[in-house]
C-alpha positions in Angstrom: -128.1 86.9 -3.6 -127.8 83.8 -1.6 -127.8 84.0 2.2 -128.7 80.4 3.1 -127.0 77.2 2.1 -129.2 74.0 2.9 -127.6 70.6 2.8 -129.2 67.3 2.7 -127.2 64.8 4.9 -127.0 61.2 3.3 -124.4 61.1 0.6 -123.9 64.9 0.9 -122.4 65.7 4.3 -122.0 61.9 5.4 -122.1 58.6 3.4 -125.1 56.4 3.4 -123.2 53.2 3.4 -125.8 50.6 3.7 -123.9 48.2 1.4 -120.9 48.4 3.6 -123.0 47.7 6.8 -124.4 44.6 5.2 -121.0 43.5 4.1 -119.7 44.0 7.6 -122.3 41.6 8.9 -120.9 38.9 6.6 -123.5 38.9 3.7 -122.5 38.1 0.2 -123.5 40.2 -2.8 -126.6 38.2 -3.6 -128.0 38.5 0.0 -127.0 42.3 0.2 -129.1 43.0 -2.9 -131.9 41.0 -1.5 -131.7 42.8 1.9 -131.6 46.1 0.0 -134.8 45.4 -1.9 -136.5 44.5 1.4 -135.2 47.5 3.3 -133.4 50.7 2.0 -134.7 50.2 -1.5 -138.3 49.5 -0.4 -141.1 52.2 -0.2 -141.6 51.1 3.5 -138.0 52.5 4.4 -139.5 56.0 4.0 -141.6 55.3 7.2 -138.5 55.3 9.2 -137.7 58.8 7.9 -141.4 59.9 8.3 -141.4 58.9 12.0 -145.1 58.2 12.1 -144.6 54.5 13.0 -142.7 52.8 15.8 -139.6 51.0 15.0 -141.3 47.6 15.7 -144.0 48.5 13.2 -141.5 49.5 10.6 -139.5 46.3 11.2 -142.7 44.2 10.8 -143.4 45.9 7.5 -139.9 45.4 6.2 -139.9 41.6 7.2 -143.1 41.3 5.1 -141.2 42.4 2.1 -139.2 39.2 2.2 -140.3 36.9 5.0 -137.9 34.1 3.9 -134.9 36.3 5.2 -136.8 37.8 8.2 -133.9 36.9 10.6 -131.4 38.7 8.4 -133.6 41.7 8.1 -133.9 42.0 11.8 -130.1 41.5 12.2 -129.3 44.5 9.9 -131.9 46.7 11.7 -130.7 45.9 15.2 -128.1 48.6 15.0 -128.0 51.1 12.1 -124.7 52.5 13.5 -122.6 51.1 10.5 -125.1 52.6 7.9 -123.8 56.2 7.9 -120.1 56.9 7.4 -118.5 60.2 8.6 -117.0 62.4 5.9 -114.0 64.5 6.9 -114.9 67.6 4.7 -118.3 68.2 6.4 -117.2 70.5 9.4 -114.6 72.3 7.5 -117.0 73.1 4.7 -119.8 74.2 7.1 -117.3 76.4 9.0 -115.9 77.9 5.7 -119.5 79.0 4.6 -120.4 80.4 8.0 -117.2 82.4 8.2 -118.3 83.9 4.9 -121.5 85.0 6.5 -123.9 82.4 5.2 -126.7 80.6 7.3 -126.2 77.0 7.0 -129.2 74.5 7.5 -129.8 70.8 7.0 -133.0 69.3 5.4 -132.8 65.6 5.5 -135.0 62.5 5.3 -133.7 61.0 8.5 -135.1 58.6 11.2 -134.8 59.0 15.0 -133.3 55.6 15.2 -130.6 56.5 12.7 -130.0 59.9 14.5 -129.5 58.0 17.7 -127.4 55.2 16.5 -125.2 56.9 13.8 -124.5 60.0 16.0 -120.6 59.6 15.7 -120.9 60.0 11.9 -123.1 63.2 12.3 -120.6 65.3 14.4 -121.2 68.1 11.9 -124.6 68.7 13.2 -123.6 71.1 16.1 -122.0 73.4 13.6 -125.2 74.1 11.5 -127.6 76.8 12.2 -130.6 74.4 12.3 -132.9 72.6 9.9 -135.2 69.9 9.6 -134.8 66.1 10.2 -137.9 64.6 8.6 -138.9 62.4 11.6 -139.3 65.5 13.9 -142.0 67.0 11.9 -143.5 63.9 10.2 -142.7 65.0 6.7 -140.3 63.8 4.1 -138.9 65.2 0.9 -140.1 65.8 -1.7 -143.4 66.6 0.0 -144.0 70.4 -0.7 -145.0 70.9 2.9 -141.5 70.3 4.2 -139.8 73.1 1.9 -142.5 75.4 3.1 -142.0 74.6 6.7 -138.3 75.2 6.4 -138.9 78.5 4.8 -141.5 79.7 7.3 -139.7 78.4 10.4 -136.4 80.3 9.6 -138.2 83.2 7.9 -136.4 82.6 4.6 -136.9 84.0 1.3 -136.8 81.1 -1.2 -134.8 83.0 -3.8 -132.1 83.6 -1.2 -131.6 79.9 -0.5 -129.6 77.2 -2.3 -130.3 73.4 -1.7 -128.2 70.4 -2.6 -129.3 66.9 -2.5 -128.1 63.6 -4.1 -131.7 62.7 -5.2 -133.0 64.5 -8.1 -136.7 64.4 -7.0 -135.9 66.1 -3.8 -133.9 68.8 -5.8 -137.0 69.2 -8.0 -139.3 69.6 -5.0 -137.0 72.4 -3.7 -137.1 74.1 -7.2 -140.9 73.9 -7.2 -140.8 75.9 -3.8 -138.7 78.6 -5.5 -135.4 77.5 -3.9 -132.3 77.4 -6.0 -131.3 73.7 -6.0 -129.0 71.2 -7.6 -128.1 67.5 -7.6 -125.0 66.8 -5.5 -122.5 64.6 -7.1 -119.3 65.5 -5.2 -117.9 68.3 -3.0 -115.9 69.8 -6.0 -119.0 69.9 -8.4 -121.1 71.3 -5.4 -118.6 74.1 -4.8 -118.5 74.9 -8.5 -122.4 75.1 -8.6 -122.4 77.4 -5.5 -119.8 79.6 -7.1 -122.1 80.2 -10.1 -124.6 81.5 -7.6 -122.0 83.8 -6.0 -121.4 81.5 -2.9 
């Protein structure tokens, strides 16, 4: 029996719209791809979410990925506010689950800078019952420790939880921790998956 529904944030409860952010800054497709390789698609981007380095240290790492466009990289990092887009269904969906008696948590790789600068797109956070944003505990998915920490902190039984994430490796990490989990594609598909578990 499921008692707790755990959401990822990016591309589940809100859009991770980095391409739109780059486009709004006036960059063409070629530059957007290049910027993405140096930033959001690089291994170094995970350091934002892990929260172990300062913003300045991370910026330096990202610029090193493509020094020729260092100025453009610094510009896109100056304000991440355009990188997360609000999705209208987030609050009603959370409310619906809570009205049915489910505990609702978040488990997301999320940086302090993004939390601060994208707050308007994260207006659903006051409606959840808690969770973990990676920078707060210096752990990121799919590290086994982040799932264990969530279970321990909220005194959860893994088999009574379901987790959804748009990244398969994070889904598999949750499954290894004994949590029911599936890859999120869209809200309709996710609701169908939840129904299979009796939610």
